[in-house]
KEKE-3310 file (N, C-alpha, C; in steps of 0.2 Angstrom, whole numbers, plus 5000, padded with zeros to 4 digits):
npx = (5161:5157:5143:5143:5127:5126:5135:5132:5119:5120:5131:5123:5114:5118:5127:5114:5110:5123:5117:5105:5115:5123:5112:5106:5116:5123:5109:5109:5121:5117:5102:5106:5114:5100:5094:5099:5096:5081:5084:5089:5084:5077:5085:5097:5097:5097:5081:5079:5066:5056:5045:5031:5029:5021:5026:5019:5018:5009:5011:5020:5027:5030:5017:5011:5007:4997:4996:4983:4988:5001:5018:5033:5049:5064:5078:5086:5081:5069:5062:5045:5044:5033:5016:5005:5001:4987:4984:4995:5005:5020:5033:5046:5061:5073:5090:5105:5117:5128:5134:5138:5128:5109:5095:5079:5061:5048:5034:5017:5002:4991:4982:4982:4992:4998:5006:5016:5023:5025:5036:5047:5066:5074:5088:5100:5115:5128:5137:5141:5141:5145:5141:5142:5131:5130:5139:5130:5120:5126:5131:5121:5119:5120:5118:5124:5119:5124:5120:5106:5099:5088:5075:5065:5049:5040:5042:5048:5059:5069:5074:5083:5082:5091:5105:5110:5107:5103:5095:5080:5067:5064:5063:5071:5071:5063:5052:5046:5031:5027:5014:4999:4990:4977:4974:4974)
npy = (4528:4542:4552:4568:4578:4588:4599:4608:4613:4620:4629:4634:4641:4652:4659:4667:4673:4683:4687:4698:4706:4711:4718:4727:4733:4738:4746:4756:4764:4766:4775:4788:4795:4796:4799:4817:4819:4821:4833:4843:4858:4865:4880:4886:4901:4915:4924:4943:4950:4959:4975:4987:5002:5014:5027:5030:5045:5049:5033:5020:5010:5009:5008:4992:4991:4988:4984:4991:4984:4975:4977:4967:4969:4960:4969:4967:4957:4946:4939:4943:4945:4947:4951:4961:4957:4958:4965:4967:4967:4961:4956:4946:4943:4937:4940:4942:4927:4929:4941:4960:4962:4969:4974:4978:4984:4994:4992:5002:5002:5010:5023:5014:5023:5033:5022:5014:5025:5027:5019:5015:5012:4998:4996:4985:4984:4970:4960:4945:4929:4911:4899:4882:4870:4857:4841:4832:4842:4853:4870:4883:4903:4916:4930:4946:4963:4979:4993:5000:5008:5020:5025:5037:5041:5031:5032:5037:5033:5019:5007:4999:4985:4974:4969:4957:4942:4927:4912:4913:4921:4929:4950:4958:4971:4989:4997:5014:5022:5034:5044:5049:5057:5059:5047:5034)
npz = (5090:5100:5102:5108:5113:5118:5119:5105:5107:5118:5111:5100:5105:5111:5100:5096:5106:5101:5089:5092:5100:5089:5081:5089:5091:5077:5072:5085:5079:5065:5069:5073:5064:5053:5063:5063:5051:5048:5055:5048:5042:5024:5022:5015:5017:5030:5032:5030:5044:5045:5051:5049:5059:5068:5076:5087:5097:5112:5117:5123:5115:5102:5087:5078:5060:5048:5031:5016:5005:4994:4986:4987:4977:4973:4968:4954:4951:4943:4956:4961:4978:4987:4980:4982:4994:5005:5022:5027:5041:5042:5033:5026:5021:5008:5011:5000:5000:4991:4990:4998:4998:4998:4986:4988:4980:4985:4981:4983:4983:4970:4960:4940:4929:4941:4949:4947:4948:4964:4971:4986:4988:4996:5005:5010:5019:5024:5031:5028:5036:5034:5042:5051:5051:5055:5047:5042:5039:5033:5029:5031:5029:5038:5042:5047:5050:5044:5040:5035:5020:5010:5002:5004:5000:5004:5015:5030:5042:5047:5058:5069:5075:5077:5075:5073:5061:5063:5067:5073:5077:5079:5076:5063:5059:5061:5052:5049:5039:5030:5037:5038:5053:5055:5046:5056)
capx = (5163:5149:5144:5141:5124:5124:5138:5129:5111:5126:5135:5118:5109:5125:5124:5105:5113:5125:5112:5104:5120:5124:5105:5106:5126:5121:5105:5115:5126:5115:5099:5106:5113:5094:5091:5099:5092:5076:5082:5089:5083:5078:5084:5098:5101:5090:5078:5078:5060:5053:5042:5030:5023:5018:5030:5014:5023:5007:5010:5026:5028:5029:5009:5012:5004:4996:4992:4979:4990:5010:5021:5040:5054:5071:5081:5090:5080:5061:5057:5041:5043:5026:5012:5000:4997:4983:4983:5002:5013:5027:5038:5048:5068:5076:5096:5107:5123:5134:5138:5138:5122:5106:5090:5070:5056:5041:5025:5009:4994:4990:4978:4985:4993:5003:5009:5023:5028:5021:5040:5054:5068:5078:5095:5105:5121:5129:5142:5138:5144:5144:5140:5144:5125:5131:5140:5123:5112:5131:5130:5119:5121:5119:5122:5126:5119:5130:5119:5101:5095:5083:5070:5056:5044:5032:5044:5050:5062:5071:5080:5089:5081:5094:5111:5111:5101:5103:5092:5078:5061:5066:5061:5076:5068:5058:5050:5041:5030:5025:5006:4996:4990:4970:4971:4974)
capy = (4537:4545:4559:4574:4582:4596:4605:4610:4617:4628:4636:4639:4649:4659:4664:4668:4679:4688:4692:4702:4714:4715:4721:4733:4739:4741:4747:4763:4768:4769:4780:4795:4798:4796:4807:4821:4821:4824:4839:4848:4861:4871:4886:4891:4906:4914:4929:4949:4950:4967:4973:4991:5003:5021:5027:5036:5049:5044:5029:5016:5006:5008:5003:4987:4993:4981:4990:4988:4979:4982:4974:4969:4963:4960:4972:4962:4947:4946:4938:4947:4940:4947:4952:4964:4956:4964:4967:4966:4970:4960:4952:4943:4946:4933:4942:4936:4928:4929:4947:4959:4970:4968:4982:4978:4988:4992:4996:5000:5003:5017:5021:5011:5028:5032:5017:5012:5029:5025:5016:5014:5007:4998:4994:4984:4982:4967:4956:4934:4921:4907:4893:4876:4866:4850:4839:4832:4848:4859:4874:4891:4908:4920:4939:4956:4971:4985:4996:5000:5015:5019:5032:5044:5040:5032:5026:5041:5032:5011:5005:4990:4984:4970:4967:4948:4940:4920:4906:4915:4921:4938:4956:4965:4978:4988:5001:5018:5024:5042:5043:5054:5051:5060:5041:5030)
capz = (5093:5104:5099:5113:5109:5124:5115:5100:5108:5121:5109:5097:5111:5116:5096:5095:5111:5100:5086:5094:5101:5084:5080:5091:5088:5071:5075:5087:5072:5063:5072:5073:5056:5054:5067:5058:5045:5049:5058:5044:5036:5017:5021:5017:5022:5036:5032:5039:5049:5045:5056:5050:5063:5069:5081:5093:5107:5118:5119:5127:5113:5095:5085:5072:5056:5041:5022:5013:4998:4999:4981:4984:4972:4973:4963:4953:4947:4942:4958:4967:4985:4988:4974:4984:4997:5010:5028:5030:5046:5042:5032:5025:5013:5009:5007:4997:5001:4986:4990:5004:5003:4994:4987:4987:4978:4991:4977:4986:4977:4967:4950:4936:4929:4944:4951:4946:4955:4971:4975:4988:4985:5002:5003:5016:5019:5028:5030:5027:5041:5034:5050:5047:5055:5051:5044:5038:5037:5029:5029:5029:5027:5046:5044:5053:5045:5045:5038:5027:5017:5011:4998:5005:4995:5011:5022:5032:5047:5047:5065:5071:5080:5081:5069:5071:5058:5066:5064:5078:5075:5080:5070:5063:5055:5061:5045:5051:5038:5033:5041:5043:5061:5054:5045:5060)
cpx = (5152:5150:5143:5137:5123:5129:5134:5123:5115:5127:5128:5117:5115:5125:5118:5110:5114:5122:5108:5108:5122:5118:5107:5110:5124:5116:5108:5118:5121:5109:5102:5108:5107:5089:5093:5099:5089:5075:5083:5085:5085:5079:5092:5106:5096:5089:5078:5072:5060:5045:5038:5027:5023:5021:5025:5017:5017:5012:5020:5030:5026:5021:5010:5004:5001:4995:4987:4982:4997:5012:5029:5044:5062:5071:5087:5090:5074:5057:5054:5039:5036:5020:5004:4996:4991:4983:4990:5004:5018:5029:5042:5056:5074:5086:5099:5114:5130:5135:5134:5134:5115:5100:5086:5068:5048:5036:5022:5006:4993:4984:4984:4991:5001:5006:5012:5031:5029:5029:5044:5058:5074:5084:5099:5111:5123:5136:5138:5142:5141:5144:5139:5136:5127:5134:5135:5120:5118:5129:5122:5122:5118:5120:5121:5125:5122:5124:5113:5101:5091:5081:5065:5055:5036:5036:5048:5055:5066:5074:5079:5088:5084:5099:5112:5105:5103:5092:5081:5072:5060:5065:5068:5076:5065:5057:5042:5037:5028:5018:5003:4992:4981:4970:4971:4967)
cpy = (4540:4555:4566:4579:4589:4601:4610:4615:4624:4635:4640:4643:4653:4662:4665:4677:4685:4689:4696:4707:4715:4719:4727:4739:4742:4746:4758:4768:4770:4776:4784:4797:4799:4802:4815:4823:4823:4830:4846:4852:4864:4873:4885:4894:4909:4923:4934:4949:4956:4968:4980:4991:5010:5019:5035:5039:5046:5037:5024:5013:5008:5005:5000:4992:4990:4987:4988:4983:4983:4973:4975:4964:4966:4965:4966:4957:4951:4945:4943:4944:4941:4953:4953:4962:4960:4961:4963:4971:4969:4952:4949:4943:4942:4940:4938:4932:4926:4936:4952:4970:4966:4973:4976:4983:4987:4999:4999:5008:5011:5017:5021:5018:5031:5027:5016:5018:5029:5016:5017:5011:5006:4993:4989:4981:4980:4964:4948:4934:4916:4902:4887:4872:4860:4847:4835:4836:4854:4865:4882:4897:4912:4926:4944:4961:4976:4991:4996:5007:5013:5026:5033:5045:5039:5032:5034:5040:5021:5011:4999:4988:4978:4964:4960:4943:4931:4918:4907:4914:4928:4944:4960:4971:4983:4997:5005:5024:5034:5040:5049:5052:5055:5053:5036:5028)
cpz = (5091:5104:5106:5110:5112:5124:5112:5103:5115:5118:5101:5102:5112:5107:5092:5103:5106:5095:5086:5098:5097:5082:5080:5093:5082:5069:5078:5082:5066:5063:5071:5068:5052:5055:5066:5055:5046:5052:5056:5041:5030:5016:5018:5018:5026:5036:5036:5036:5049:5048:5053:5056:5062:5075:5083:5099:5110:5121:5122:5119:5106:5089:5080:5069:5050:5036:5020:5011:4999:4994:4985:4981:4975:4966:4960:4945:4946:4948:4964:4971:4986:4984:4976:4985:5000:5017:5030:5035:5045:5038:5030:5022:5014:5006:5003:4997:5000:4986:4996:5004:4995:4995:4985:4984:4981:4984:4981:4977:4975:4959:4947:4933:4933:4949:4952:4947:4959:4974:4981:4989:4996:5001:5009:5017:5024:5025:5031:5031:5040:5040:5045:5054:5059:5052:5036:5031:5033:5033:5030:5034:5036:5041:5049:5051:5047:5044:5033:5029:5012:5006:5003:5004:4998:5016:5024:5037:5045:5056:5065:5072:5084:5075:5068:5066:5055:5064:5072:5073:5077:5072:5073:5064:5060:5055:5049:5046:5036:5032:5044:5050:5058:5054:5051:5063)
residu = (MET:LYS:ARG:ASN:PHE:GLU:LYS:LYS:PRO:ILE:SER:TYR:SER:ILE:ALA:LEU:MET:HIS:LYS:PRO:LEU:PHE:ILE:ILE:TRP:PHE:LEU:PHE:LEU:LEU:LEU:PRO:SER:CYS:ILE:ASN:GLU:GLU:ILE:CYS:GLU:ASP:VAL:SER:THR:VAL:PRO:VAL:ARG:ILE:GLY:PHE:TYR:PHE:ASP:ASP:GLN:ASP:ALA:ASP:GLN:PRO:ILE:LEU:LEU:ALA:PHE:ASP:SER:LEU:LYS:VAL:GLN:GLY:LEU:GLY:ASN:ASP:SER:ILE:ILE:TYR:ASP:TYR:ARG:TYR:ASN:VAL:SER:ARG:ILE:GLU:LEU:PRO:LEU:ASN:SER:ASN:ASP:GLN:SER:SER:THR:PHE:LEU:PHE:TYR:TYR:PRO:GLY:PRO:PRO:GLU:ILE:ALA:HIS:LEU:LEU:VAL:ASP:THR:VAL:GLN:PHE:PHE:TYR:GLU:VAL:ASN:PRO:THR:LEU:ILE:SER:MET:GLU:CYS:GLY:PHE:VAL:SER:PHE:PHE:GLU:LEU:ILE:GLU:VAL:LYS:HIS:SER:SER:PHE:PHE:ILE:ASP:SER:ILE:ALA:ILE:GLU:ASP:LYS:LEU:ILE:ILE:ASN:ASN:PHE:GLU:GLU:HIS:ILE:LYS:ILE:PHE:PRO:LEU:VAL:ASP:ILE:ASP:ASP:LEU)
# end
């Protein structure tokens, strides 16, 4: 019986060629799922972005203001979003995706005996738009602003600049506080 040794090395070399192809194919299937997981963000809602402005009649654009100190708290919960933060000109507030409105209290600094009186209430009314980002990332709540109501202790007016609160970094709301022109 004569053995043919030339066939084994040939079949062995073909098997070695298929092994790298299998590994590449396996990585090709596995890699996209890993990449998508890295892109996912940990946010389930997009915040409303607010800026504080002074509307100067002599200027083309409103002037960005900065508060010496500002505290912002959600109404109906104990969460303090900003705790007398200094030099505040822009803030981000989380809207409740389980409701069609969210209310926030804006506290201004003052003497301790009347500090609880220096408060404005701002209420946002909106539609919630759950949006599928991907199968791996799930849903994110986007919003469409309908109306913004406010008290007028320190807030003169509010302008909605962008009704769609989506995953961009645009400012949605401009708040115009009551400002004495001599204080500027």
